[in-house]
C-alpha positions in Angstrom: 0.0 0.0 0.0 1.3 3.4 -0.9 2.2 5.9 1.8 -0.5 8.4 0.9 -3.2 5.6 0.9 -2.0 4.5 4.4 -2.3 8.0 5.7 -5.8 8.3 4.3 -6.8 5.0 5.9 -5.2 6.1 9.2 -7.3 9.4 9.2 -10.5 7.4 8.4 -9.8 5.1 11.4 -9.1 8.0 13.7 -12.3 9.8 12.6 -14.3 6.6 13.1 -12.9 6.2 16.6 -13.8 9.8 17.5 -17.3 9.3 16.2 -17.7 6.1 18.2 -16.4 7.8 21.3 -18.7 10.7 20.9 -21.7 8.5 20.3 -20.8 6.4 23.4 -20.4 9.5 25.5 -23.8 10.8 24.3 -25.5 7.5 25.1 -23.8 7.3 28.5 -25.3 10.6 29.4 -28.9 9.5 28.8 -30.8 10.3 32.0 -32.0 7.7 34.4 -33.5 7.5 37.9 -35.9 10.4 38.7 -35.5 12.0 35.3 -38.0 10.8 32.7 -35.9 8.9 30.0 -36.6 10.3 26.5 -35.9 9.7 22.9 -38.9 8.7 20.7 -42.4 9.0 22.2 -45.7 7.4 21.2 -47.7 9.5 18.8 -50.7 11.2 20.3 -54.1 10.5 18.7 -57.4 12.5 18.4 -56.0 15.7 17.0 -55.2 17.4 13.7 -53.3 20.5 12.6 -55.3 23.0 10.7 -53.5 25.8 8.7 -54.6 29.2 9.8 -52.3 31.4 7.7 -49.1 31.0 5.7 -46.6 33.3 4.1 -44.7 34.1 7.3 -40.9 34.4 7.1 -39.3 32.6 10.1 -42.0 33.6 12.6 -40.9 33.6 16.2 -43.8 34.4 18.5 -47.5 35.2 18.6 -49.7 37.1 21.1 -53.5 37.8 20.9 -55.1 41.2 21.4 -58.3 41.6 23.4 -60.0 42.2 20.0 -59.2 38.7 18.9 -56.6 39.9 16.4 -53.0 38.7 16.9 -49.5 40.1 16.6 -46.8 37.8 15.1 -43.1 38.5 15.0 -40.9 37.5 12.0 -37.2 37.1 12.8 -36.1 39.3 9.8 -37.6 42.2 11.7 -41.3 42.5 10.9 -44.3 42.7 13.3 -47.4 41.4 11.5 -51.1 41.8 12.3 -53.4 38.8 11.9 -57.0 40.1 11.3 -60.0 38.0 10.4 -57.8 35.0 9.6 -55.5 36.9 7.2 -52.2 38.8 7.5 -52.5 42.5 7.0 -50.2 43.3 4.1 -48.3 46.2 5.6 -46.2 45.3 8.7 -46.2 47.5 11.7 -43.4 50.1 12.0 -39.9 48.5 12.4 -37.1 48.9 14.9 -34.3 51.0 13.5 -31.4 49.3 15.3 -32.6 45.7 14.9 -30.0 43.3 13.4 -31.2 40.0 11.8 -28.1 37.8 11.5 -27.8 34.1 12.3 -30.0 33.5 15.4 -30.6 37.2 15.9 -33.5 39.3 14.8 -37.0 40.2 16.1 -38.0 37.6 18.6 -40.6 37.5 21.4 -43.7 39.7 21.7 -45.9 40.2 24.8 -48.7 42.5 26.1 -48.4 44.5 29.3 -50.8 43.1 31.9 -52.7 46.4 31.8 -52.7 46.5 28.0 -56.4 47.5 27.8 -55.5 50.7 29.6 -51.9 51.5 28.4 -51.7 49.7 25.0 -48.1 48.7 25.7 -46.6 46.0 23.5 -43.2 44.5 24.6 -40.7 43.1 22.1 -37.2 41.5 22.2 -34.7 41.7 19.5 -31.0 41.5 18.7 -28.9 44.7 18.2 -25.3 45.6 17.8 -22.4 44.4 15.6 -20.7 41.0 15.0 -18.1 41.9 17.7 -20.5 43.4 20.3 -24.2 42.5 20.3 -27.0 41.6 22.7 -30.7 41.3 23.4 -32.8 44.4 23.8 -36.2 44.8 25.4 -38.4 47.6 24.2 -42.0 48.7 24.4 -44.3 50.8 22.3 -48.0 51.8 22.3 -50.2 50.0 19.8 -52.4 52.4 17.9 -56.2 52.0 18.3 -56.5 50.5 14.8 -53.6 48.1 15.6 -51.7 49.1 12.5 -48.8 51.1 14.1 -46.5 50.8 17.2 -45.7 54.3 18.5 -43.5 55.9 21.1 -41.1 53.0 21.1 -38.7 53.2 24.1 -35.9 51.0 25.4 -36.8 49.2 28.6 -33.6 47.1 29.0 -30.4 46.4 27.1 -28.7 43.1 28.2 -25.1 43.3 29.5 -22.4 42.4 28.8 -22.4 42.6 25.0 -21.0 39.5 23.3 -19.4 38.6 19.9 -21.2 36.6 17.2 -25.0 36.3 16.8 -25.9 33.3 19.0 -27.9 32.4 22.0 -30.2 35.4 22.6 -32.8 33.4 24.6 -35.5 36.1 24.7 -38.7 34.5 26.0 -40.9 36.7 28.3 -43.4 35.8 31.0 -45.5 38.2 33.1 -46.1 37.3 36.8 -49.2 38.1 38.8 -47.4 40.9 40.6 -46.9 42.8 37.4 -43.2 41.9 37.1 -41.7 40.4 33.9 -39.4 37.4 33.6 -36.9 37.7 30.7 -35.0 34.5 29.7 -31.5 35.1 28.2 -29.0 32.8 26.5 -25.4 32.3 27.6 -23.9 34.1 24.5 -22.9 31.2 22.3 -20.8 28.1 21.6 -17.0 27.5 21.5 -14.8 29.0 20.3 -16.7 32.2 21.2 -14.9 33.9 24.1 -15.5 36.9 26.3 -13.0 38.5 28.7 -10.5 35.6 28.0 -12.9 32.7 28.8 -15.6 30.8 26.9 -18.6 33.0 26.7 -20.8 30.2 28.1 -19.1 30.6 31.5 -21.0 33.8 31.9 -24.0 31.7 32.9 -22.4 31.1 36.3 -21.3 34.7 36.9 -23.9 36.6 38.9 -22.5 39.9 37.7 -23.5 39.0 34.1 -27.0 38.8 32.6 -26.0 36.1 30.1 -27.4 32.6 30.8 -29.9 34.0 33.2 -33.6 34.6 33.8 -34.1 38.3 34.8 -37.0 39.7 36.7 -37.8 43.3 36.0 -40.5 45.9 36.7 -42.4 47.0 33.7 -40.1 50.0 33.3 -36.9 47.8 33.5 -35.9 48.6 37.1 -35.1 45.9 39.6 -37.8 44.7 42.0 -36.4 45.1 45.6 -37.3 41.4 46.5 -35.2 39.9 43.7 -33.0 37.1 45.2 -29.6 38.8 44.7 -30.4 42.4 45.5 -27.7 43.8 47.8 -25.3 41.0 47.1 -21.8 42.2 46.3 -20.9 41.7 42.7 -24.3 40.4 41.7 -26.7 42.0 39.2 -29.9 42.9 41.0 -32.0 41.8 38.0 -30.9 38.2 38.1 -33.7 35.8 39.2 -32.2 32.4 38.3 -28.9 31.4 36.6 -26.9 28.6 35.1 -29.0 28.5 31.9 -27.7 27.7 28.4 -30.5 29.0 26.1 -34.1 29.1 27.2 -36.6 29.1 24.3 -39.9 28.4 26.1 -41.4 29.5 29.4 -44.9 29.0 30.8 -46.7 29.3 34.1 -49.4 27.1 35.7 -52.0 29.7 36.8 -53.3 27.4 39.6 -50.1 26.2 41.3 -47.9 29.1 40.2 -45.2 26.7 39.0 -43.0 28.2 36.2 -41.6 25.9 33.6 -38.9 26.5 31.0 -37.3 24.4 28.2 -33.8 25.1 27.1 -31.3 23.9 24.5 -28.4 21.7 25.5 -25.4 21.4 23.1 -25.3 18.0 21.5 -28.2 16.3 23.2 -29.0 17.2 26.8 -32.0 19.6 26.1 -33.8 20.2 29.4 -37.2 20.9 30.9 -36.8 22.7 34.2 -39.0 23.9 37.0 -37.8 27.4 37.7 -37.3 29.0 41.1 -35.9 32.3 42.3 -32.2 32.2 43.2 -31.8 28.7 41.8 -28.7 27.6 39.9 -29.5 25.2 37.0 -25.9 24.2 36.5 -24.8 25.1 33.0 -22.0 24.6 32.0 -20.7 23.0 35.2 -23.3 20.1 35.0 -25.0 18.9 31.9 -26.2 15.9 30.0 -24.9 17.3 26.7 -21.5 17.0 25.0 -19.6 19.3 22.6 -20.9 19.6 19.1 -17.5 18.5 17.8 -15.7 16.1 20.2 -15.1 16.3 23.9 -16.8 16.6 27.3 -18.4 19.9 28.5 -18.6 18.5 32.1 -18.2 15.0 33.6 -21.0 15.9 36.1 -24.7 15.7 35.5 -25.7 16.7 39.0 -24.2 18.6 41.9 -25.4 19.6 45.3 -26.8 23.1 45.4 -27.8 22.9 41.7 -31.3 22.1 40.3 -31.6 18.9 38.3 -33.8 18.9 35.1 -37.1 17.0 35.2 -36.8 15.9 31.5 -33.7 15.6 29.4 -34.0 15.1 25.6 -31.2 13.1 24.0 -31.1 13.1 20.9 -31.8 16.8 20.9 -35.3 18.2 20.3 -34.0 21.8 20.2 -37.0 22.8 22.3 -38.7 26.1 21.4 -42.0 27.4 22.6 -43.8 26.1 25.7 -47.4 26.3 26.7 -49.3 25.1 29.9 -52.6 24.0 28.6 -55.8 25.1 30.4 -58.3 25.1 27.5 -61.6 23.2 26.9 -60.9 22.0 23.4 -58.9 19.0 24.7 -60.1 18.2 28.2 -57.7 15.3 28.6 -54.8 17.7 27.9 -55.6 20.1 30.7 -52.8 20.6 33.1 -50.1 19.3 30.7 -47.2 21.1 29.0 -46.6 21.3 25.3 -43.1 21.9 24.1 -42.1 22.6 20.5 -39.1 21.1 18.8 -37.0 22.8 16.1 -35.0 19.7 15.3 -37.7 17.2 16.3 -40.3 19.0 14.1 -43.0 18.1 16.6 -44.7 19.2 19.7 -44.2 17.1 22.8 -47.1 16.7 25.2 -45.5 16.4 28.6 -48.1 14.8 31.0 -48.0 16.1 34.5 -49.7 15.1 37.8 -51.2 17.5 40.2 -47.9 17.8 42.1 -46.0 18.8 38.9 -44.3 15.4 38.5 -43.7 14.2 34.9 -45.7 11.1 34.0 -44.7 10.7 30.4 -44.6 12.1 26.9 -46.5 11.9 23.6 -45.4 13.2 20.2 -47.6 15.5 18.0 -45.7 15.4 14.6 -45.8 18.7 12.8 -43.3 18.0 10.0 -41.7 21.5 10.2 -39.5 23.3 12.7 -41.7 24.4 15.6 -40.7 27.8 17.0 -43.6 28.7 19.2 -46.5 27.0 21.0 -49.3 29.1 22.5 -52.8 28.6 23.8 -55.2 30.9 22.0 -58.2 32.6 23.5 -60.5 30.0 21.9 -58.9 27.2 24.0 -56.9 25.7 21.2 -53.2 25.3 20.9 -51.4 27.2 18.1 -48.1 26.4 16.5 -45.7 28.7 14.6 -43.4 26.9 12.2 -39.9 28.4 11.8 -39.5 28.2 8.0 -38.8 30.5 5.1 -42.5 29.9 4.3 -43.6 29.6 7.9 -47.2 28.9 9.0 -49.6 29.3 11.9 -51.4 26.1 12.7 -54.3 25.4 15.0 -54.5 22.0 16.8 -58.1 20.8 16.9 -59.8 17.6 17.9 -59.8 15.2 14.9 -63.2 13.9 13.6 -63.6 10.3 14.7 -63.0 9.0 11.2 -60.0 11.2 10.4 -57.5 10.0 13.0 -54.6 12.4 13.6 -51.6 13.8 11.9 
């Protein structure tokens, strides 16, 4: 055998060994014990996906107005109005400093709890340069005819700024006391670095807002009862930490439990039950491994850190999370519904009254699922993150039609 051929064979063998090692490491990190083991799940029956509207470019989030109309964000930077089952052709006024690159762009949308009085709409988006960018939270007043967003003002700019356009997080959730939870990503994957260290290490730094859930007043100020107020070196807005990239957050209105799903790296996506002051471990403990080769951490649990309740390996890339309370599917009441970008499905996560996970079912959608929300009509709605994205409504299937 010629020398060049031997070298090629040697490289093939080395690559095969790396791939086998990576697969073995991934499988070894499959959760056991109190964590519900995951992978494939049985397909749910008795439902169907009904198209509501198409022609959406990478839609990210939806919120309904008291009128029954809805606002939908498109990641390239457009805020769209859904009226009478159709998209109004002209988008609402844009955000001048928004940057839509890679994972960045226009992301979440939410209404102020007193929207009926103040007309405030809150938006999150990416701003900055490739070398220094971050998530911004703004609000504006929706015009009475819902065709324009006026008097837009900055509520909060996330610090520190980071390089590259990755891991913005960006989901919002209002609490009964009128404060707002804002979930933020850790800043990105290796080799991205900040201040001489991998940017993901910011998730464990209480002085940084990256890899955190923040709790803010509606004007962006820190509530005095936040868990780290007054602690030296800690940001007073931090509510929980040790997160990689939360993409869905939902609250049980009866128990008050707050759930979040977040991306792992290669496998190790998580469903967590959030709590103020809690450390969720990233990147010190994780079930995921590096995208290339290697171990992020050899630990999957550590005293003083909160364990996930569900771990998805292979990755689902969870995005969008809804706690279902509607009447359209009585058997689904009290369960969570988590979208999947990679899985191209919605996972029904069955819960008992104490918040324990009982199991999962799959609702195949066939496209990347970016958001899952309960509509005012008691149905679940799904946004698909595609160049030609759609809004779908999940309805009970006729007895003869089965499900899809």
